[in-house]
PyMOL Python script that loads the backbone (N, CA, C, O; Angstrom):
from pymol import cmd

cmd.read_pdbstr("""\
ATOM      1  N   MET A   1      29.754 -29.439  14.269  1.00  0.00           N
ATOM      2  CA  MET A   1      30.214 -30.803  14.305  1.00  0.00           C
ATOM      3  C   MET A   1      31.606 -30.854  14.912  1.00  0.00           C
ATOM      4  O   MET A   1      32.503 -30.138  14.467  1.00  0.00           O
ATOM      5  N   ARG A   2      31.792 -31.688  15.917  1.00  0.00           N
ATOM      6  CA  ARG A   2      33.096 -31.816  16.553  1.00  0.00           C
ATOM      7  C   ARG A   2      33.957 -32.829  15.818  1.00  0.00           C
ATOM      8  O   ARG A   2      33.468 -33.850  15.335  1.00  0.00           O
ATOM      9  N   THR A   3      35.227 -32.532  15.744  1.00  0.00           N
ATOM     10  CA  THR A   3      36.178 -33.482  15.202  1.00  0.00           C
ATOM     11  C   THR A   3      37.087 -33.905  16.344  1.00  0.00           C
ATOM     12  O   THR A   3      36.945 -33.416  17.465  1.00  0.00           O
ATOM     13  N   ARG A   4      38.015 -34.803  16.072  1.00  0.00           N
ATOM     14  CA  ARG A   4      38.912 -35.254  17.131  1.00  0.00           C
ATOM     15  C   ARG A   4      39.714 -34.100  17.719  1.00  0.00           C
ATOM     16  O   ARG A   4      40.021 -34.109  18.911  1.00  0.00           O
ATOM     17  N   SER A   5      40.052 -33.124  16.915  1.00  0.00           N
ATOM     18  CA  SER A   5      40.872 -32.009  17.370  1.00  0.00           C
ATOM     19  C   SER A   5      40.045 -30.826  17.850  1.00  0.00           C
ATOM     20  O   SER A   5      40.615 -29.792  18.199  1.00  0.00           O
ATOM     21  N   GLY A   6      38.742 -30.940  17.880  1.00  0.00           N
ATOM     22  CA  GLY A   6      37.922 -29.822  18.333  1.00  0.00           C
ATOM     23  C   GLY A   6      36.676 -29.681  17.513  1.00  0.00           C
ATOM     24  O   GLY A   6      35.766 -30.505  17.608  1.00  0.00           O
ATOM     25  N   TYR A   7      36.620 -28.626  16.693  1.00  0.00           N
ATOM     26  CA  TYR A   7      35.423 -28.320  15.931  1.00  0.00           C
ATOM     27  C   TYR A   7      35.700 -28.346  14.443  1.00  0.00           C
ATOM     28  O   TYR A   7      36.842 -28.207  14.005  1.00  0.00           O
ATOM     29  N   ASP A   8      34.655 -28.525  13.682  1.00  0.00           N
ATOM     30  CA  ASP A   8      34.743 -28.590  12.233  1.00  0.00           C
ATOM     31  C   ASP A   8      35.380 -27.304  11.697  1.00  0.00           C
ATOM     32  O   ASP A   8      34.857 -26.219  11.950  1.00  0.00           O
ATOM     33  N   PRO A   9      36.493 -27.397  10.963  1.00  0.00           N
ATOM     34  CA  PRO A   9      37.155 -26.203  10.444  1.00  0.00           C
ATOM     35  C   PRO A   9      36.238 -25.344   9.567  1.00  0.00           C
ATOM     36  O   PRO A   9      36.371 -24.120   9.557  1.00  0.00           O
ATOM     37  N   ALA A  10      35.322 -25.962   8.840  1.00  0.00           N
ATOM     38  CA  ALA A  10      34.404 -25.188   7.996  1.00  0.00           C
ATOM     39  C   ALA A  10      33.502 -24.314   8.853  1.00  0.00           C
ATOM     40  O   ALA A  10      33.228 -23.169   8.494  1.00  0.00           O
ATOM     41  N   LEU A  11      33.041 -24.837   9.978  1.00  0.00           N
ATOM     42  CA  LEU A  11      32.197 -24.054  10.885  1.00  0.00           C
ATOM     43  C   LEU A  11      32.993 -22.897  11.478  1.00  0.00           C
ATOM     44  O   LEU A  11      32.487 -21.779  11.572  1.00  0.00           O
ATOM     45  N   LEU A  12      34.230 -23.158  11.877  1.00  0.00           N
ATOM     46  CA  LEU A  12      35.057 -22.086  12.433  1.00  0.00           C
ATOM     47  C   LEU A  12      35.328 -21.012  11.394  1.00  0.00           C
ATOM     48  O   LEU A  12      35.381 -19.830  11.737  1.00  0.00           O
ATOM     49  N   ALA A  13      35.501 -21.391  10.132  1.00  0.00           N
ATOM     50  CA  ALA A  13      35.725 -20.405   9.071  1.00  0.00           C
ATOM     51  C   ALA A  13      34.524 -19.495   8.914  1.00  0.00           C
ATOM     52  O   ALA A  13      34.688 -18.297   8.684  1.00  0.00           O
ATOM     53  N   VAL A  14      33.321 -20.035   9.031  1.00  0.00           N
ATOM     54  CA  VAL A  14      32.108 -19.216   8.937  1.00  0.00           C
ATOM     55  C   VAL A  14      32.057 -18.235  10.098  1.00  0.00           C
ATOM     56  O   VAL A  14      31.761 -17.057   9.899  1.00  0.00           O
ATOM     57  N   VAL A  15      32.343 -18.706  11.308  1.00  0.00           N
ATOM     58  CA  VAL A  15      32.328 -17.815  12.470  1.00  0.00           C
ATOM     59  C   VAL A  15      33.408 -16.753  12.318  1.00  0.00           C
ATOM     60  O   VAL A  15      33.168 -15.583  12.615  1.00  0.00           O
ATOM     61  N   ASP A  16      34.596 -17.145  11.860  1.00  0.00           N
ATOM     62  CA  ASP A  16      35.663 -16.172  11.640  1.00  0.00           C
ATOM     63  C   ASP A  16      35.235 -15.116  10.627  1.00  0.00           C
ATOM     64  O   ASP A  16      35.588 -13.945  10.770  1.00  0.00           O
ATOM     65  N   ALA A  17      34.482 -15.512   9.608  1.00  0.00           N
ATOM     66  CA  ALA A  17      34.020 -14.574   8.592  1.00  0.00           C
ATOM     67  C   ALA A  17      33.051 -13.559   9.178  1.00  0.00           C
ATOM     68  O   ALA A  17      32.919 -12.451   8.657  1.00  0.00           O
ATOM     69  N   CYS A  18      32.373 -13.929  10.259  1.00  0.00           N
ATOM     70  CA  CYS A  18      31.448 -13.005  10.926  1.00  0.00           C
ATOM     71  C   CYS A  18      32.185 -12.001  11.806  1.00  0.00           C
ATOM     72  O   CYS A  18      31.608 -11.003  12.238  1.00  0.00           O
ATOM     73  N   ALA A  19      33.444 -12.267  12.065  1.00  0.00           N
ATOM     74  CA  ALA A  19      34.224 -11.399  12.942  1.00  0.00           C
ATOM     75  C   ALA A  19      34.523 -10.078  12.251  1.00  0.00           C
ATOM     76  O   ALA A  19      34.826 -10.060  11.058  1.00  0.00           O
ATOM     77  N   PRO A  20      34.443  -8.977  12.983  1.00  0.00           N
ATOM     78  CA  PRO A  20      34.839  -7.696  12.406  1.00  0.00           C
ATOM     79  C   PRO A  20      36.289  -7.779  11.909  1.00  0.00           C
ATOM     80  O   PRO A  20      37.119  -8.453  12.520  1.00  0.00           O
ATOM     81  N   ALA A  21      36.581  -7.112  10.834  1.00  0.00           N
ATOM     82  CA  ALA A  21      37.900  -7.196  10.206  1.00  0.00           C
ATOM     83  C   ALA A  21      39.035  -6.921  11.193  1.00  0.00           C
ATOM     84  O   ALA A  21      40.075  -7.577  11.136  1.00  0.00           O
ATOM     85  N   ASP A  22      38.845  -5.966  12.088  1.00  0.00           N
ATOM     86  CA  ASP A  22      39.915  -5.626  13.024  1.00  0.00           C
ATOM     87  C   ASP A  22      40.072  -6.659  14.137  1.00  0.00           C
ATOM     88  O   ASP A  22      41.038  -6.584  14.897  1.00  0.00           O
ATOM     89  N   GLN A  23      39.155  -7.621  14.259  1.00  0.00           N
ATOM     90  CA  GLN A  23      39.224  -8.625  15.320  1.00  0.00           C
ATOM     91  C   GLN A  23      39.444 -10.045  14.793  1.00  0.00           C
ATOM     92  O   GLN A  23      39.673 -10.955  15.589  1.00  0.00           O
ATOM     93  N   ALA A  24      39.381 -10.257  13.487  1.00  0.00           N
ATOM     94  CA  ALA A  24      39.488 -11.603  12.917  1.00  0.00           C
ATOM     95  C   ALA A  24      40.820 -12.267  13.266  1.00  0.00           C
ATOM     96  O   ALA A  24      40.838 -13.434  13.658  1.00  0.00           O
ATOM     97  N   ASP A  25      41.922 -11.553  13.131  1.00  0.00           N
ATOM     98  CA  ASP A  25      43.230 -12.127  13.465  1.00  0.00           C
ATOM     99  C   ASP A  25      43.331 -12.414  14.961  1.00  0.00           C
ATOM    100  O   ASP A  25      43.901 -13.426  15.371  1.00  0.00           O
ATOM    101  N   ARG A  26      42.784 -11.529  15.759  1.00  0.00           N
ATOM    102  CA  ARG A  26      42.802 -11.744  17.210  1.00  0.00           C
ATOM    103  C   ARG A  26      42.012 -13.006  17.578  1.00  0.00           C
ATOM    104  O   ARG A  26      42.444 -13.784  18.429  1.00  0.00           O
ATOM    105  N   LEU A  27      40.856 -13.205  16.937  1.00  0.00           N
ATOM    106  CA  LEU A  27      40.048 -14.391  17.190  1.00  0.00           C
ATOM    107  C   LEU A  27      40.817 -15.653  16.794  1.00  0.00           C
ATOM    108  O   LEU A  27      40.826 -16.626  17.548  1.00  0.00           O
ATOM    109  N   LYS A  28      41.450 -15.652  15.644  1.00  0.00           N
ATOM    110  CA  LYS A  28      42.223 -16.819  15.210  1.00  0.00           C
ATOM    111  C   LYS A  28      43.379 -17.102  16.171  1.00  0.00           C
ATOM    112  O   LYS A  28      43.636 -18.257  16.511  1.00  0.00           O
ATOM    113  N   ARG A  29      44.067 -16.065  16.603  1.00  0.00           N
ATOM    114  CA  ARG A  29      45.180 -16.228  17.541  1.00  0.00           C
ATOM    115  C   ARG A  29      44.684 -16.779  18.877  1.00  0.00           C
ATOM    116  O   ARG A  29      45.317 -17.654  19.468  1.00  0.00           O
ATOM    117  N   PHE A  30      43.544 -16.260  19.350  1.00  0.00           N
ATOM    118  CA  PHE A  30      42.977 -16.747  20.602  1.00  0.00           C
ATOM    119  C   PHE A  30      42.641 -18.232  20.484  1.00  0.00           C
ATOM    120  O   PHE A  30      42.921 -19.007  21.399  1.00  0.00           O
ATOM    121  N   ARG A  31      42.043 -18.628  19.363  1.00  0.00           N
ATOM    122  CA  ARG A  31      41.678 -20.037  19.160  1.00  0.00           C
ATOM    123  C   ARG A  31      42.914 -20.940  19.150  1.00  0.00           C
ATOM    124  O   ARG A  31      42.874 -22.055  19.669  1.00  0.00           O
ATOM    125  N   ARG A  32      44.004 -20.460  18.563  1.00  0.00           N
ATOM    126  CA  ARG A  32      45.245 -21.264  18.568  1.00  0.00           C
ATOM    127  C   ARG A  32      45.778 -21.424  19.989  1.00  0.00           C
ATOM    128  O   ARG A  32      46.236 -22.503  20.366  1.00  0.00           O
ATOM    129  N   GLU A  33      45.719 -20.352  20.774  1.00  0.00           N
ATOM    130  CA  GLU A  33      46.264 -20.371  22.128  1.00  0.00           C
ATOM    131  C   GLU A  33      45.364 -21.086  23.130  1.00  0.00           C
ATOM    132  O   GLU A  33      45.848 -21.604  24.137  1.00  0.00           O
ATOM    133  N   HIS A  34      44.053 -21.121  22.863  1.00  0.00           N
ATOM    134  CA  HIS A  34      43.084 -21.704  23.795  1.00  0.00           C
ATOM    135  C   HIS A  34      42.098 -22.601  23.050  1.00  0.00           C
ATOM    136  O   HIS A  34      40.918 -22.265  22.950  1.00  0.00           O
ATOM    137  N   PRO A  35      42.560 -23.734  22.528  1.00  0.00           N
ATOM    138  CA  PRO A  35      41.664 -24.608  21.760  1.00  0.00           C
ATOM    139  C   PRO A  35      40.530 -25.206  22.586  1.00  0.00           C
ATOM    140  O   PRO A  35      39.549 -25.696  22.025  1.00  0.00           O
ATOM    141  N   GLU A  36      40.652 -25.172  23.904  1.00  0.00           N
ATOM    142  CA  GLU A  36      39.603 -25.715  24.772  1.00  0.00           C
ATOM    143  C   GLU A  36      38.384 -24.807  24.876  1.00  0.00           C
ATOM    144  O   GLU A  36      37.321 -25.248  25.314  1.00  0.00           O
ATOM    145  N   VAL A  37      38.523 -23.546  24.479  1.00  0.00           N
ATOM    146  CA  VAL A  37      37.425 -22.583  24.569  1.00  0.00           C
ATOM    147  C   VAL A  37      36.674 -22.550  23.240  1.00  0.00           C
ATOM    148  O   VAL A  37      37.267 -22.336  22.182  1.00  0.00           O
ATOM    149  N   GLU A  38      35.374 -22.765  23.311  1.00  0.00           N
ATOM    150  CA  GLU A  38      34.527 -22.716  22.114  1.00  0.00           C
ATOM    151  C   GLU A  38      33.946 -21.311  21.986  1.00  0.00           C
ATOM    152  O   GLU A  38      33.346 -20.801  22.932  1.00  0.00           O
ATOM    153  N   ILE A  39      34.120 -20.690  20.833  1.00  0.00           N
ATOM    154  CA  ILE A  39      33.549 -19.366  20.567  1.00  0.00           C
ATOM    155  C   ILE A  39      32.635 -19.489  19.364  1.00  0.00           C
ATOM    156  O   ILE A  39      33.039 -19.978  18.309  1.00  0.00           O
ATOM    157  N   ILE A  40      31.396 -19.039  19.532  1.00  0.00           N
ATOM    158  CA  ILE A  40      30.429 -19.065  18.431  1.00  0.00           C
ATOM    159  C   ILE A  40      29.719 -17.723  18.356  1.00  0.00           C
ATOM    160  O   ILE A  40      29.741 -16.937  19.302  1.00  0.00           O
ATOM    161  N   ARG A  41      29.094 -17.478  17.224  1.00  0.00           N
ATOM    162  CA  ARG A  41      28.259 -16.285  17.078  1.00  0.00           C
ATOM    163  C   ARG A  41      26.832 -16.766  16.943  1.00  0.00           C
ATOM    164  O   ARG A  41      26.455 -17.367  15.937  1.00  0.00           O
ATOM    165  N   ASN A  42      26.048 -16.498  17.962  1.00  0.00           N
ATOM    166  CA  ASN A  42      24.663 -16.956  18.030  1.00  0.00           C
ATOM    167  C   ASN A  42      23.812 -15.734  18.347  1.00  0.00           C
ATOM    168  O   ASN A  42      23.150 -15.692  19.383  1.00  0.00           O
ATOM    169  N   ALA A  43      23.824 -14.754  17.474  1.00  0.00           N
ATOM    170  CA  ALA A  43      23.287 -13.399  17.683  1.00  0.00           C
ATOM    171  C   ALA A  43      24.339 -12.644  18.474  1.00  0.00           C
ATOM    172  O   ALA A  43      25.119 -11.918  17.858  1.00  0.00           O
ATOM    173  N   PRO A  44      24.422 -12.763  19.826  1.00  0.00           N
ATOM    174  CA  PRO A  44      25.638 -12.227  20.454  1.00  0.00           C
ATOM    175  C   PRO A  44      26.751 -13.265  20.323  1.00  0.00           C
ATOM    176  O   PRO A  44      26.488 -14.415  19.971  1.00  0.00           O
ATOM    177  N   TRP A  45      27.971 -12.873  20.599  1.00  0.00           N
ATOM    178  CA  TRP A  45      29.099 -13.793  20.627  1.00  0.00           C
ATOM    179  C   TRP A  45      29.064 -14.551  21.945  1.00  0.00           C
ATOM    180  O   TRP A  45      28.795 -13.967  22.995  1.00  0.00           O
ATOM    181  N   GLU A  46      29.335 -15.851  21.894  1.00  0.00           N
ATOM    182  CA  GLU A  46      29.337 -16.678  23.099  1.00  0.00           C
ATOM    183  C   GLU A  46      30.629 -17.484  23.169  1.00  0.00           C
ATOM    184  O   GLU A  46      31.119 -17.989  22.159  1.00  0.00           O
ATOM    185  N   ALA A  47      31.165 -17.593  24.372  1.00  0.00           N
ATOM    186  CA  ALA A  47      32.333 -18.442  24.603  1.00  0.00           C
ATOM    187  C   ALA A  47      31.991 -19.406  25.728  1.00  0.00           C
ATOM    188  O   ALA A  47      31.379 -19.023  26.725  1.00  0.00           O
ATOM    189  N   THR A  48      32.388 -20.651  25.561  1.00  0.00           N
ATOM    190  CA  THR A  48      32.193 -21.664  26.586  1.00  0.00           C
ATOM    191  C   THR A  48      33.561 -22.138  27.048  1.00  0.00           C
ATOM    192  O   THR A  48      34.365 -22.636  26.260  1.00  0.00           O
ATOM    193  N   ILE A  49      33.808 -21.972  28.343  1.00  0.00           N
ATOM    194  CA  ILE A  49      35.087 -22.334  28.939  1.00  0.00           C
ATOM    195  C   ILE A  49      34.859 -23.560  29.820  1.00  0.00           C
ATOM    196  O   ILE A  49      34.043 -23.508  30.740  1.00  0.00           O
ATOM    197  N   PRO A  50      35.563 -24.662  29.558  1.00  0.00           N
ATOM    198  CA  PRO A  50      35.427 -25.825  30.433  1.00  0.00           C
ATOM    199  C   PRO A  50      36.015 -25.527  31.809  1.00  0.00           C
ATOM    200  O   PRO A  50      37.049 -24.870  31.926  1.00  0.00           O
ATOM    201  N   GLU A  51      35.347 -26.016  32.839  1.00  0.00           N
ATOM    202  CA  GLU A  51      35.814 -25.861  34.211  1.00  0.00           C
ATOM    203  C   GLU A  51      35.714 -27.214  34.900  1.00  0.00           C
ATOM    204  O   GLU A  51      34.995 -28.087  34.414  1.00  0.00           O
ATOM    205  N   PRO A  52      36.404 -27.417  36.004  1.00  0.00           N
ATOM    206  CA  PRO A  52      36.397 -28.718  36.674  1.00  0.00           C
ATOM    207  C   PRO A  52      34.998 -29.222  37.035  1.00  0.00           C
ATOM    208  O   PRO A  52      34.747 -30.427  37.005  1.00  0.00           O
ATOM    209  N   ASP A  53      34.095 -28.316  37.372  1.00  0.00           N
ATOM    210  CA  ASP A  53      32.751 -28.726  37.794  1.00  0.00           C
ATOM    211  C   ASP A  53      31.685 -28.454  36.733  1.00  0.00           C
ATOM    212  O   ASP A  53      30.495 -28.435  37.049  1.00  0.00           O
ATOM    213  N   GLY A  54      32.090 -28.245  35.494  1.00  0.00           N
ATOM    214  CA  GLY A  54      31.121 -27.977  34.416  1.00  0.00           C
ATOM    215  C   GLY A  54      31.726 -27.059  33.382  1.00  0.00           C
ATOM    216  O   GLY A  54      32.800 -27.324  32.842  1.00  0.00           O
ATOM    217  N   GLU A  55      31.024 -25.974  33.113  1.00  0.00           N
ATOM    218  CA  GLU A  55      31.527 -25.004  32.139  1.00  0.00           C
ATOM    219  C   GLU A  55      30.981 -23.625  32.462  1.00  0.00           C
ATOM    220  O   GLU A  55      29.974 -23.486  33.157  1.00  0.00           O
ATOM    221  N   ARG A  56      31.656 -22.614  31.951  1.00  0.00           N
ATOM    222  CA  ARG A  56      31.248 -21.228  32.124  1.00  0.00           C
ATOM    223  C   ARG A  56      30.972 -20.657  30.747  1.00  0.00           C
ATOM    224  O   ARG A  56      31.754 -20.863  29.818  1.00  0.00           O
ATOM    225  N   THR A  57      29.861 -19.938  30.608  1.00  0.00           N
ATOM    226  CA  THR A  57      29.524 -19.301  29.338  1.00  0.00           C
ATOM    227  C   THR A  57      29.588 -17.792  29.509  1.00  0.00           C
ATOM    228  O   THR A  57      29.013 -17.232  30.443  1.00  0.00           O
ATOM    229  N   ILE A  58      30.289 -17.150  28.602  1.00  0.00           N
ATOM    230  CA  ILE A  58      30.431 -15.691  28.577  1.00  0.00           C
ATOM    231  C   ILE A  58      29.745 -15.206  27.312  1.00  0.00           C
ATOM    232  O   ILE A  58      29.967 -15.756  26.233  1.00  0.00           O
ATOM    233  N   VAL A  59      28.909 -14.175  27.438  1.00  0.00           N
ATOM    234  CA  VAL A  59      28.161 -13.642  26.291  1.00  0.00           C
ATOM    235  C   VAL A  59      28.409 -12.136  26.194  1.00  0.00           C
ATOM    236  O   VAL A  59      28.295 -11.412  27.183  1.00  0.00           O
ATOM    237  N   ARG A  60      28.746 -11.684  25.006  1.00  0.00           N
ATOM    238  CA  ARG A  60      28.932 -10.249  24.742  1.00  0.00           C
ATOM    239  C   ARG A  60      28.439  -9.953  23.333  1.00  0.00           C
ATOM    240  O   ARG A  60      28.546 -10.802  22.448  1.00  0.00           O
ATOM    241  N   TRP A  61      27.907  -8.771  23.119  1.00  0.00           N
ATOM    242  CA  TRP A  61      27.449  -8.371  21.790  1.00  0.00           C
ATOM    243  C   TRP A  61      28.608  -8.075  20.869  1.00  0.00           C
ATOM    244  O   TRP A  61      28.512  -8.311  19.665  1.00  0.00           O
ATOM    245  N   GLU A  62      29.696  -7.566  21.399  1.00  0.00           N
ATOM    246  CA  GLU A  62      30.855  -7.208  20.585  1.00  0.00           C
ATOM    247  C   GLU A  62      31.967  -8.239  20.783  1.00  0.00           C
ATOM    248  O   GLU A  62      32.280  -8.602  21.916  1.00  0.00           O
ATOM    249  N   LEU A  63      32.559  -8.707  19.694  1.00  0.00           N
ATOM    250  CA  LEU A  63      33.636  -9.683  19.779  1.00  0.00           C
ATOM    251  C   LEU A  63      34.806  -9.128  20.579  1.00  0.00           C
ATOM    252  O   LEU A  63      35.395  -9.852  21.381  1.00  0.00           O
ATOM    253  N   ARG A  64      35.148  -7.885  20.383  1.00  0.00           N
ATOM    254  CA  ARG A  64      36.261  -7.268  21.117  1.00  0.00           C
ATOM    255  C   ARG A  64      36.028  -7.379  22.629  1.00  0.00           C
ATOM    256  O   ARG A  64      36.948  -7.709  23.378  1.00  0.00           O
ATOM    257  N   GLU A  65      34.808  -7.107  23.068  1.00  0.00           N
ATOM    258  CA  GLU A  65      34.490  -7.184  24.497  1.00  0.00           C
ATOM    259  C   GLU A  65      34.580  -8.625  25.007  1.00  0.00           C
ATOM    260  O   GLU A  65      35.043  -8.866  26.121  1.00  0.00           O
ATOM    261  N   LEU A  66      34.134  -9.579  24.184  1.00  0.00           N
ATOM    262  CA  LEU A  66      34.220 -10.985  24.571  1.00  0.00           C
ATOM    263  C   LEU A  66      35.681 -11.406  24.724  1.00  0.00           C
ATOM    264  O   LEU A  66      36.049 -12.015  25.728  1.00  0.00           O
ATOM    265  N   LEU A  67      36.505 -11.085  23.743  1.00  0.00           N
ATOM    266  CA  LEU A  67      37.914 -11.460  23.809  1.00  0.00           C
ATOM    267  C   LEU A  67      38.625 -10.756  24.961  1.00  0.00           C
ATOM    268  O   LEU A  67      39.494 -11.348  25.600  1.00  0.00           O
ATOM    269  N   ASP A  68      38.270  -9.505  25.235  1.00  0.00           N
ATOM    270  CA  ASP A  68      38.853  -8.799  26.382  1.00  0.00           C
ATOM    271  C   ASP A  68      38.519  -9.534  27.687  1.00  0.00           C
ATOM    272  O   ASP A  68      39.387  -9.729  28.537  1.00  0.00           O
ATOM    273  N   ARG A  69      37.254  -9.937  27.833  1.00  0.00           N
ATOM    274  CA  ARG A  69      36.823 -10.630  29.052  1.00  0.00           C
ATOM    275  C   ARG A  69      37.500 -11.993  29.168  1.00  0.00           C
ATOM    276  O   ARG A  69      37.927 -12.384  30.254  1.00  0.00           O
ATOM    277  N   LEU A  70      37.598 -12.711  28.060  1.00  0.00           N
ATOM    278  CA  LEU A  70      38.271 -14.007  28.087  1.00  0.00           C
ATOM    279  C   LEU A  70      39.738 -13.850  28.470  1.00  0.00           C
ATOM    280  O   LEU A  70      40.264 -14.649  29.245  1.00  0.00           O
ATOM    281  N   ASP A  71      40.393 -12.839  27.939  1.00  0.00           N
ATOM    282  CA  ASP A  71      41.786 -12.582  28.316  1.00  0.00           C
ATOM    283  C   ASP A  71      41.897 -12.337  29.816  1.00  0.00           C
ATOM    284  O   ASP A  71      42.804 -12.858  30.465  1.00  0.00           O
ATOM    285  N   GLU A  72      40.980 -11.545  30.370  1.00  0.00           N
ATOM    286  CA  GLU A  72      40.991 -11.277  31.814  1.00  0.00           C
ATOM    287  C   GLU A  72      40.840 -12.569  32.613  1.00  0.00           C
ATOM    288  O   GLU A  72      41.600 -12.822  33.547  1.00  0.00           O
ATOM    289  N   LEU A  73      39.861 -13.380  32.240  1.00  0.00           N
ATOM    290  CA  LEU A  73      39.585 -14.622  32.975  1.00  0.00           C
ATOM    291  C   LEU A  73      40.720 -15.634  32.851  1.00  0.00           C
ATOM    292  O   LEU A  73      41.133 -16.231  33.846  1.00  0.00           O
ATOM    293  N   LEU A  74      41.217 -15.825  31.654  1.00  0.00           N
ATOM    294  CA  LEU A  74      42.227 -16.857  31.443  1.00  0.00           C
ATOM    295  C   LEU A  74      43.611 -16.422  31.900  1.00  0.00           C
ATOM    296  O   LEU A  74      44.431 -17.272  32.245  1.00  0.00           O
ATOM    297  N   ASP A  75      43.893 -15.132  31.912  1.00  0.00           N
ATOM    298  CA  ASP A  75      45.182 -14.646  32.416  1.00  0.00           C
ATOM    299  C   ASP A  75      45.225 -14.737  33.943  1.00  0.00           C
ATOM    300  O   ASP A  75      46.302 -14.839  34.530  1.00  0.00           O
ATOM    301  N   ALA A  76      44.052 -14.700  34.586  1.00  0.00           N
ATOM    302  CA  ALA A  76      43.989 -14.764  36.046  1.00  0.00           C
ATOM    303  C   ALA A  76      44.225 -16.180  36.560  1.00  0.00           C
ATOM    304  O   ALA A  76      44.511 -16.375  37.741  1.00  0.00           O
ATOM    305  N   CYS A  77      44.107 -17.170  35.671  1.00  0.00           N
ATOM    306  CA  CYS A  77      44.280 -18.580  36.094  1.00  0.00           C
ATOM    307  C   CYS A  77      45.724 -18.948  36.262  1.00  0.00           C
ATOM    308  O   CYS A  77      46.034 -20.088  36.611  1.00  0.00           O
TER     309      CYS A  77
END
""", "prot")
cmd.dss("prot")
cmd.show_as("cartoon", "prot")
cmd.util.cbc("prot")
cmd.orient("prot")
């Protein structure tokens, strides 16, 4: 469920709880720095990045790999 500021905090807490312990803080920090990027766990981890002509979806089995890829993409912008 989306709220005015993004996504339902209860839903984000559930996804954060699915994060490996060593990546949970990194996921929270990433969300604070990039509120426009939606990250969910739907079997693999998925991130949706808004783009001018639509959106880009990145899928990785490991959260660490997803966050690494997102850092690469967003740092290049």
